[in-house]
matplotlib code that plots the C-alpha trace (Angstrom):
import matplotlib.pyplot as plt

x = [0.0, 2.9, 4.3, 0.9, 0.3, 3.9, 3.3, -0.1, 1.6, 4.4, 2.2, -0.1, 3.0, 3.9, 0.7, 1.4, 4.3, 2.3, 3.6, 2.8, -0.1, -2.3, -0.8, -3.1, -3.3, 0.2, 1.9, 4.9, 4.6, 5.7, 8.7, 9.9, 13.4, 15.2, 12.2, 12.7, 9.7, 9.8, 6.6, 7.1, 9.9, 10.0, 12.0, 11.2, 13.7, 12.1, 14.7, 12.2, 8.5, 6.6, 3.1, 0.3, -2.9, -2.4, -5.7, -4.4, -2.4, 1.2, 0.6, -1.8, 0.2, 3.3, 1.4, 0.1, 3.7, 5.2, 2.6, 4.6, 2.8, -0.2, -3.5, -2.0, -5.2, -7.4, -4.6, -4.5, -8.2, -7.8, -5.5, -6.5, -4.2, -4.3, -0.9, 2.0, 5.2, 8.1, 10.9, 12.4, 11.7, 13.3, 12.6, 14.1, 12.3, 13.8, 11.9, 13.1, 12.6, 15.2, 15.7, 13.8, 15.0, 12.9, 13.3, 10.4, 10.8, 8.9, 5.6, 2.7, -0.6, -3.4, -6.7, -6.4, -9.6, -9.6, -7.0, -8.1, -6.2, -8.0, -4.8, -1.5, 1.4, 4.8, 7.9, 8.5, 11.1, 12.9, 13.0, 15.8, 15.0, 17.9, 16.4, 17.8, 18.2, 20.8, 18.6, 18.1, 15.1, 15.2, 11.9, 11.5, 8.5, 7.8, 5.6, 2.3, -1.0, -3.7, -7.1, -9.4, -6.7, -8.0, -4.7, -6.2, -7.8, -4.6, -2.7, -5.4, -5.1, -1.3, -0.5, -3.3, -4.8, -8.7, -10.7, -14.2, -14.2, -17.2, -16.0, -17.0, -14.6, -14.0, -12.9, -9.2, -8.3, -10.7, -8.1, -4.3, -2.1, 1.6, 3.3, 6.0, 7.5, 10.6, 11.3, 14.8, 15.2, 18.8, 18.1, 15.5, 17.4, 14.4, 13.5, 9.9, 8.7, 5.3, 4.1, 1.0, -0.8, -4.2, -6.4, -9.8, -12.4, -9.9, -11.6, -10.2, -10.0, -7.2, -6.3, -6.9, -3.2, -0.8, 0.5, 4.2, 3.5, 1.5, 4.3, 6.8, 4.3, 4.2, 7.8, 8.2, 5.4, 6.6, 4.5, 4.7, 3.3, 0.5, -0.9, 1.9, 0.0, -3.6, -5.0, -2.7, -5.2, -8.0, -5.8, -4.9, -8.6, -9.3, -6.6, -8.0, -11.5, -10.3, -9.6, -11.8, -11.2, -13.4, -10.9, -7.1, -5.3, -1.6, -0.1, 3.3, 4.2, 7.6, 9.3, 12.9, 15.5, 17.3, 15.8, 16.4, 18.2, 21.7, 20.7, 19.2, 17.3, 13.5, 11.1, 7.5, 5.4, 1.6, 0.4, -2.4, -3.8, -6.6, -9.3, -12.7, -14.8, -12.1, -13.7, -14.3, -11.0, -12.2, -13.0, -15.7, -13.1, -9.5, -7.9, -4.8, -4.2, -1.3, 0.8, 4.0, 6.7, 10.1, 11.1, 14.5, 14.4, 13.6, 10.0, 7.5, 4.0, 1.4, -2.1, -4.2, -6.7, -7.4, -10.4, -11.9, -15.2, -16.7, -13.6, -13.6, -10.6, -12.2, -13.3, -9.6, -8.5, -11.2, -10.1, -11.8, -9.8, -10.5, -11.9, -15.3, -15.5, -18.4, -16.6, -13.3, -12.2, -8.9, -8.4, -5.5, -3.4, 0.0, 2.7, 6.0, 7.6, 10.5, 9.9, 13.3, 11.8, 11.2, 14.4, 16.5, 14.6, 10.9, 8.7, 5.1, 3.3, -0.3, -2.7, -6.3, -8.5, -10.9, -11.8, -14.5, -16.6, -19.3, -20.3, -23.6, -26.0, -23.4, -23.8, -21.0, -18.3, -19.1, -21.1, -24.1, -24.7, -21.8, -21.3, -18.1, -16.5, -13.2, -12.7, -10.0, -7.6, -4.8, -1.8, 1.4, 2.2, 5.0, 6.9, 6.6, 8.2, 7.9, 6.5, 4.3, 1.5, 2.0, 3.4, -0.1, -1.6, 1.5, 1.2, -2.4, -1.3, -2.3, 0.3, -1.7, -4.9, -7.4, -10.4, -13.4, -16.1, -18.6, -20.1, -22.9, -24.4, -27.0, -28.1, -31.9, -32.7, -36.3, -35.8, -32.4, -31.1, -28.1, -28.0, -24.8, -25.8, -24.8, -21.2, -19.9, -16.4, -15.7, -12.3, -10.9, -10.7, -11.8, -15.5, -17.8, -19.0, -22.0, -22.8, -25.6, -26.2, -28.7, -27.7, -30.3, -30.3, -27.9, -28.2, -26.7, -24.1, -22.4, -21.4, -19.9, -16.6, -15.5, -14.1, -15.3, -18.9, -18.8, -17.3, -19.8, -22.8, -21.3, -21.4, -25.2, -25.5, -27.0, -26.8, -30.3, -29.5, -26.7, -27.1, -24.0, -23.8, -20.7, -20.7, -17.9, -15.7, -12.3, -10.7, -12.2, -11.2, -7.5, -7.3, -8.6, -6.1, -3.3, -4.3, -4.6, -1.4, 0.3, -1.5, -0.8, -4.4, -7.3, -9.3, -12.5, -11.1, -9.7, -13.1, -15.0, -12.5, -12.6, -16.5, -16.6, -14.1, -15.7, -19.1, -17.5, -15.6, -18.7, -21.1, -18.5, -17.9, -21.6, -22.5, -24.2, -27.7, -30.1, -28.7, -25.2, -26.2, -27.9, -24.9, -22.5, -24.6, -25.0, -21.1, -20.3, -22.6, -20.9, -17.5, -18.7, -20.2, -19.0, -21.7, -23.7, -23.7, -26.2, -26.5, -29.0, -29.1, -31.9, -31.9, -35.4, -34.1, -30.7, -27.4, -25.1, -21.6, -23.1, -24.8, -21.5, -19.7, -22.7, -23.8, -22.2, -21.6, -23.7, -26.6, -26.5, -26.5, -29.4, -31.5, -31.2, -33.8, -31.6, -31.5, -28.8, -28.6, -26.2, -27.1, -26.1]
y = [-0.1, 2.3, 1.7, 2.3, 5.5, 6.7, 5.9, 7.6, 10.8, 10.7, 10.4, 13.3, 15.5, 14.5, 16.0, 19.3, 19.6, 20.1, 23.4, 23.1, 23.8, 20.9, 19.7, 19.4, 16.6, 15.5, 17.4, 15.7, 15.2, 18.1, 17.4, 18.8, 18.2, 18.2, 19.0, 19.3, 19.8, 19.9, 19.2, 19.2, 16.9, 15.3, 16.3, 14.7, 14.7, 14.1, 14.0, 13.8, 13.9, 13.3, 14.9, 14.3, 16.2, 18.6, 20.4, 23.8, 26.6, 26.8, 30.1, 28.4, 25.1, 27.0, 28.8, 25.5, 24.2, 27.1, 27.3, 25.0, 22.8, 25.1, 23.3, 20.5, 18.5, 21.5, 22.2, 18.4, 18.4, 21.0, 18.6, 16.5, 14.8, 11.9, 10.5, 11.1, 9.1, 9.4, 7.1, 7.5, 9.6, 9.6, 11.1, 11.7, 12.2, 13.4, 13.1, 12.6, 8.9, 8.7, 9.2, 7.4, 7.4, 5.9, 5.3, 4.6, 3.2, 4.0, 5.4, 5.9, 7.7, 7.2, 9.3, 11.7, 13.8, 16.4, 14.7, 11.2, 8.7, 5.8, 3.7, 4.0, 1.5, 1.1, -1.0, -1.2, 0.5, 0.5, 2.3, 2.6, 3.6, 4.5, 4.6, 7.3, 4.4, 2.7, 0.1, -0.2, -1.2, -1.8, -2.4, -3.2, -4.0, -5.2, -4.2, -2.7, -1.5, 0.6, 1.5, 4.4, 6.2, 9.7, 11.4, 14.7, 12.7, 10.9, 14.0, 15.5, 12.5, 12.4, 16.1, 17.5, 16.6, 16.2, 19.0, 17.4, 14.2, 12.9, 13.5, 10.7, 8.4, 9.0, 6.6, 6.5, 3.4, 1.0, -1.7, -2.1, -5.1, -5.4, -8.6, -8.9, -7.2, -7.7, -6.1, -6.5, -5.4, -5.7, -4.8, -7.5, -10.1, -10.4, -10.7, -10.7, -11.4, -11.7, -12.7, -11.1, -8.4, -7.3, -4.5, -3.5, -0.8, 1.4, 4.3, 6.8, 10.2, 12.4, 11.6, 13.8, 13.2, 12.8, 9.3, 10.3, 12.0, 9.0, 6.6, 8.8, 8.8, 4.9, 4.7, 7.0, 5.6, 3.4, 0.1, 0.1, 3.7, 4.0, 6.9, 9.0, 9.3, 8.8, 9.9, 7.5, 4.7, 7.1, 8.4, 4.8, 4.1, 6.9, 6.0, 2.4, 3.9, 6.3, 3.4, 0.8, -1.8, -4.3, -7.0, -7.4, -10.6, -11.6, -14.8, -16.6, -14.8, -15.8, -14.5, -15.7, -14.6, -15.4, -15.8, -17.3, -19.3, -18.1, -16.6, -19.8, -19.4, -19.6, -19.5, -18.8, -19.3, -18.6, -19.8, -17.1, -14.6, -12.1, -9.7, -8.9, -5.8, -4.1, -1.3, 0.6, -1.0, -4.4, -6.9, -9.1, -11.9, -12.4, -15.7, -17.3, -20.9, -23.4, -21.7, -23.4, -22.4, -23.9, -22.2, -21.2, -23.7, -26.6, -26.6, -27.0, -25.8, -25.9, -24.8, -25.7, -22.7, -20.3, -17.8, -15.1, -13.6, -10.1, -9.1, -5.7, -4.3, -1.1, -2.6, -3.4, 0.2, 1.6, -0.3, -3.6, -7.0, -8.6, -7.7, -8.5, -11.7, -13.7, -16.8, -18.5, -21.6, -23.7, -26.7, -29.0, -27.9, -30.1, -29.1, -30.7, -28.5, -28.9, -29.1, -28.2, -27.9, -31.6, -32.8, -32.4, -35.1, -34.3, -33.0, -31.6, -33.3, -32.6, -32.1, -30.9, -31.8, -29.0, -26.5, -23.8, -21.3, -19.0, -16.1, -14.0, -11.7, -9.4, -7.3, -4.6, -6.9, -10.0, -12.8, -14.1, -17.1, -19.4, -22.9, -24.6, -27.8, -29.5, -32.8, -35.1, -33.3, -35.8, -35.5, -37.8, -38.7, -41.0, -38.1, -36.2, -38.9, -39.6, -36.5, -35.9, -35.4, -38.2, -41.0, -42.3, -42.3, -44.1, -46.6, -47.2, -47.9, -44.7, -43.7, -40.8, -38.9, -38.4, -36.1, -34.7, -32.5, -29.6, -27.1, -24.5, -21.9, -19.0, -16.3, -16.0, -12.3, -12.9, -15.3, -14.2, -17.7, -19.0, -22.5, -24.4, -27.3, -29.6, -30.0, -33.4, -35.0, -38.0, -39.6, -42.5, -45.8, -43.8, -43.0, -40.3, -37.3, -35.1, -32.2, -29.6, -26.8, -24.1, -20.8, -18.5, -14.8, -13.9, -10.2, -8.3, -6.9, -10.3, -9.6, -6.2, -5.4, -4.0, -6.9, -5.4, -5.3, -8.6, -10.4, -8.8, -9.8, -13.4, -13.7, -13.3, -16.0, -19.4, -22.9, -24.3, -27.8, -29.9, -33.0, -35.4, -38.5, -40.9, -43.7, -46.3, -48.6, -47.9, -45.7, -47.6, -50.9, -49.9, -48.3, -51.5, -53.7, -51.6, -51.8, -55.5, -55.8, -53.7, -55.3, -58.8, -59.6, -60.4, -57.5, -58.8, -58.4, -55.0, -53.9, -55.1, -53.2, -50.0, -49.9, -50.4, -47.8, -45.3, -45.9, -45.5, -42.3, -40.6, -41.5, -39.9, -36.7, -36.3, -36.4, -39.8, -38.5, -40.1, -38.1, -39.0, -42.7, -42.7, -41.2, -43.6, -46.6, -45.3, -44.7, -48.1, -49.9, -47.9, -49.3, -52.8, -52.4, -49.5, -48.9, -45.7, -43.5, -40.6, -38.0, -35.1, -32.4, -29.6, -26.8, -25.1, -21.9, -22.1, -22.4, -19.4, -18.4, -17.2, -20.5, -22.5, -20.2, -20.2, -23.8, -27.2, -29.2, -32.1, -29.8, -28.2, -31.8, -33.1, -30.0, -30.9, -32.9, -35.6, -38.6, -41.0, -44.3, -46.7, -49.1, -52.5]
z = [0.0, 0.8, -2.8, -4.5, -2.6, -3.4, -7.1, -6.9, -5.3, -7.8, -10.9, -9.5, -9.4, -12.9, -14.2, -12.8, -15.1, -18.3, -19.5, -23.2, -25.6, -26.8, -30.2, -33.1, -35.5, -36.6, -34.1, -32.2, -28.4, -26.3, -24.3, -21.0, -19.7, -16.1, -14.0, -10.2, -7.9, -4.1, -2.0, 1.8, 2.8, -0.7, -3.9, -7.3, -10.1, -13.5, -16.5, -19.3, -20.0, -23.2, -23.3, -26.0, -26.0, -22.9, -22.0, -21.1, -22.9, -22.2, -19.9, -17.6, -17.4, -16.4, -13.7, -12.3, -12.4, -10.7, -7.9, -5.6, -3.0, -2.7, -3.3, -5.5, -5.6, -7.0, -9.6, -10.7, -11.1, -14.0, -16.0, -18.9, -21.6, -23.9, -22.9, -20.7, -20.9, -18.2, -18.9, -15.4, -12.2, -8.7, -5.3, -2.0, 1.3, 4.6, 7.8, 11.4, 11.0, 8.2, 4.6, 1.8, -1.8, -4.6, -8.5, -10.9, -14.4, -17.5, -16.2, -18.8, -18.1, -20.6, -21.1, -18.2, -17.6, -14.9, -12.8, -13.2, -15.1, -17.1, -17.0, -15.2, -16.2, -14.9, -15.4, -11.7, -9.3, -6.1, -2.8, -0.2, 3.4, 5.7, 9.3, 11.7, 14.0, 11.7, 9.8, 6.2, 4.0, 0.4, -1.5, -5.2, -7.5, -10.7, -13.7, -12.6, -14.1, -12.4, -13.8, -12.8, -10.8, -9.2, -9.1, -7.5, -4.6, -4.1, -3.8, -1.5, 0.7, 0.8, 1.2, 3.4, 6.8, 7.1, 8.9, 8.8, 11.0, 9.0, 5.4, 3.1, 1.5, -2.3, -5.1, -5.5, -7.6, -9.5, -9.9, -9.5, -10.2, -9.3, -10.6, -8.0, -5.0, -2.6, 0.8, 2.3, 6.1, 7.1, 10.7, 11.0, 9.0, 6.8, 3.1, 2.1, -1.5, -3.1, -6.5, -8.1, -6.0, -7.0, -5.3, -6.4, -5.4, -3.2, -1.6, 0.9, 2.6, 4.1, 7.6, 10.6, 11.5, 8.5, 8.1, 8.6, 11.9, 12.9, 12.3, 14.2, 17.2, 17.0, 17.1, 20.2, 22.2, 25.2, 25.2, 28.9, 29.1, 26.6, 28.4, 27.2, 23.9, 24.9, 21.6, 19.5, 19.2, 18.3, 15.5, 14.3, 14.3, 12.3, 9.7, 9.4, 9.0, 6.2, 3.7, 2.0, -0.5, -2.2, -2.4, -1.9, -3.2, -3.2, -4.4, -3.3, -0.2, 1.2, 4.4, 5.0, 7.5, 10.7, 14.2, 17.6, 18.4, 17.4, 14.0, 12.5, 9.3, 9.0, 6.0, 6.1, 2.8, 1.9, -1.5, -1.5, 0.7, 0.6, 2.1, 1.1, 1.9, 3.8, 5.5, 9.0, 10.5, 9.6, 6.8, 5.8, 5.2, 5.7, 4.6, 3.6, 1.8, 2.0, 4.8, 6.0, 8.5, 8.8, 12.1, 13.3, 16.2, 13.9, 14.3, 11.2, 11.1, 8.1, 7.4, 4.5, 4.9, 7.7, 7.3, 9.6, 8.8, 9.7, 11.6, 13.4, 15.1, 16.3, 19.7, 20.6, 19.5, 21.7, 24.8, 24.4, 25.2, 21.9, 18.5, 17.2, 15.1, 13.4, 12.1, 12.3, 10.5, 10.1, 8.0, 7.7, 10.7, 11.2, 13.5, 14.7, 17.1, 19.5, 23.3, 24.8, 28.3, 28.3, 26.7, 23.6, 21.4, 22.8, 20.0, 20.3, 17.2, 16.6, 13.7, 13.1, 10.2, 10.9, 13.7, 13.3, 15.4, 14.7, 17.0, 16.9, 18.9, 20.2, 23.2, 22.8, 21.4, 23.4, 21.5, 23.2, 20.9, 19.7, 18.1, 17.2, 16.5, 16.1, 13.9, 14.4, 16.7, 17.0, 19.6, 19.1, 22.6, 21.7, 20.1, 23.4, 25.4, 29.0, 30.8, 33.8, 31.3, 28.9, 31.1, 32.3, 28.8, 27.5, 30.2, 29.1, 25.7, 24.0, 21.6, 20.5, 21.7, 18.8, 19.8, 17.9, 19.7, 19.4, 21.6, 21.4, 23.7, 23.7, 26.1, 26.2, 27.0, 27.6, 30.3, 31.5, 31.0, 29.3, 27.8, 27.2, 24.8, 23.5, 24.4, 23.2, 23.2, 21.3, 22.2, 20.0, 22.0, 25.1, 25.0, 24.5, 26.9, 26.5, 28.7, 28.7, 31.3, 32.0, 33.8, 35.4, 36.4, 33.5, 32.7, 29.8, 32.2, 32.1, 28.6, 29.3, 27.9, 31.4, 33.4, 36.6, 35.5, 33.8, 37.1, 39.3, 37.1, 36.8, 40.7, 40.6, 37.8, 39.1, 37.8, 37.2, 35.7, 34.5, 32.3, 31.8, 29.8, 29.5, 26.9, 26.1, 27.9, 26.1, 28.8, 31.9, 30.5, 30.0, 33.5, 35.1, 33.0, 33.9, 37.7, 37.3, 35.9, 38.6, 41.6, 39.9, 40.1, 37.7, 35.7, 37.3, 40.8, 39.9, 38.5, 41.5, 43.9, 41.9, 41.8, 45.5, 46.2, 43.9, 45.6, 49.0, 48.1, 46.4, 49.4, 51.8, 49.9, 49.2, 52.9, 52.8, 51.6, 49.3, 46.3, 47.0, 47.3, 43.9, 42.3, 44.0, 42.8, 39.2, 39.0, 40.6, 38.1, 35.2, 36.3, 36.6, 33.1, 31.2, 28.7, 29.5, 32.6, 32.9, 35.7, 35.7, 38.5, 38.6, 40.9, 40.7, 42.5, 41.2, 42.8, 42.7, 44.0, 47.3, 47.9, 47.5, 50.0, 52.6, 52.4, 52.7, 49.5, 51.0, 51.8, 48.1, 46.7, 48.7, 47.9, 44.0, 42.0, 40.3, 38.1, 38.2, 36.1, 34.3, 31.5, 32.3]

ax = plt.figure().add_subplot(projection="3d")
ax.plot(x, y, z, "-o")
ax.set_aspect("equal")
plt.show()
């Protein structure tokens, strides 16, 4: 975007140099040589221009050219020409942050009417930015073509600050294509290259704070003391809200460099990335396909596709803890990462076939309705090795954990209730767990972006019901088989001992009441024959945090309506 804007401003300046009369039929193009123009902190050098069909007589054009940087946009709006060819142009900008020098090759403007070019073509260029802090950035780009370029509006955007906070956005570029680009940052040991970049439907307006000043403020702010520039986030939000694009697409993105540890190389690649309906500090969609990372520490990560829908960053810039998001999806995730905290050979290897979540019915920035699922999440336990986390699973014979699950929830404003249903987890060779819950006295304050308000509202929330179902014998049977092996006894005896011990412990913890005994009997029966266990708790008046603090667990348990059963 920086390069595109620079070309837009540079091409705008070129049009101000039309100091020649319109040629008639058969006339040769008018040429101008050795032009130097300074606007603000930037000086442009234009060795040669060829002009066909300039719209104004020589005197008026000369006046426009000699007027310096006063009202550039208005002067550009008076320019029309059939064709302008600029074989080469260079510029130099000096700011407190550093010096930028750029060179542009073979720029051609066609059918310019009142400061708006039907087509702008270029053979590419390069820019070198010497930072005052000592770093150097080098940027280069290949051939480009832009259509419907409003040079007058680009100049207004680049050279002026906006006075009207509600000024509407105006069309800037209908479409632009840049065939390739390269960024080299010596201080960051980074090289970033891209293939074809395409931007459509760009609209914008001048910023309330010029972009250069905004960048300088960013560089000076102390992350530990954001209050040193309290208006910075407001101005950043204004800058983001001052641009729109119908779509942005880029192919073959590659970032390569050196990172930790010890300057080891890394490479990150994206086959294709894009944004749709970019507006209001957000986007209707942000996505990338075929991402891969070979990290400096020897780790590898790949993602087939990642997409975010209806993303809004404005809440974060306005002080919220997280952005507003309607949907997220990732497919084909695979990771193989080193785990040096465990040992030199330990690896964290996992994969996910698909994970997605949808959010809706927002109160401020918090969704009050959601659904999500994860398909085939697999963790390779054997690659991790013997750790406190994996040892027990490995002992049970699990070389990997494979899980799938789903969850959904909704706040019901009319009844001040929140339902969590269903929540289900299916673990391969272990079993299936299903949970649903109903919460009462849930006010809109529980979804406030203020942590203080939301915590206070949460304390008043009560639990009205919980329904839990367990199915499958895989995990239970493996636990009993391991216990029998370690105790050198039979599986049947281990099962009987476990069933009895579980019943005794639950009865004691539950206070020995009728409900505690019902749970104990059901759990004991499930261990003896692990087919299906069902528990349902209902609190007609609800149980909240104050109840938990003021009443004994056994008293709360015996006050509930409950069901407990096990299929035999």
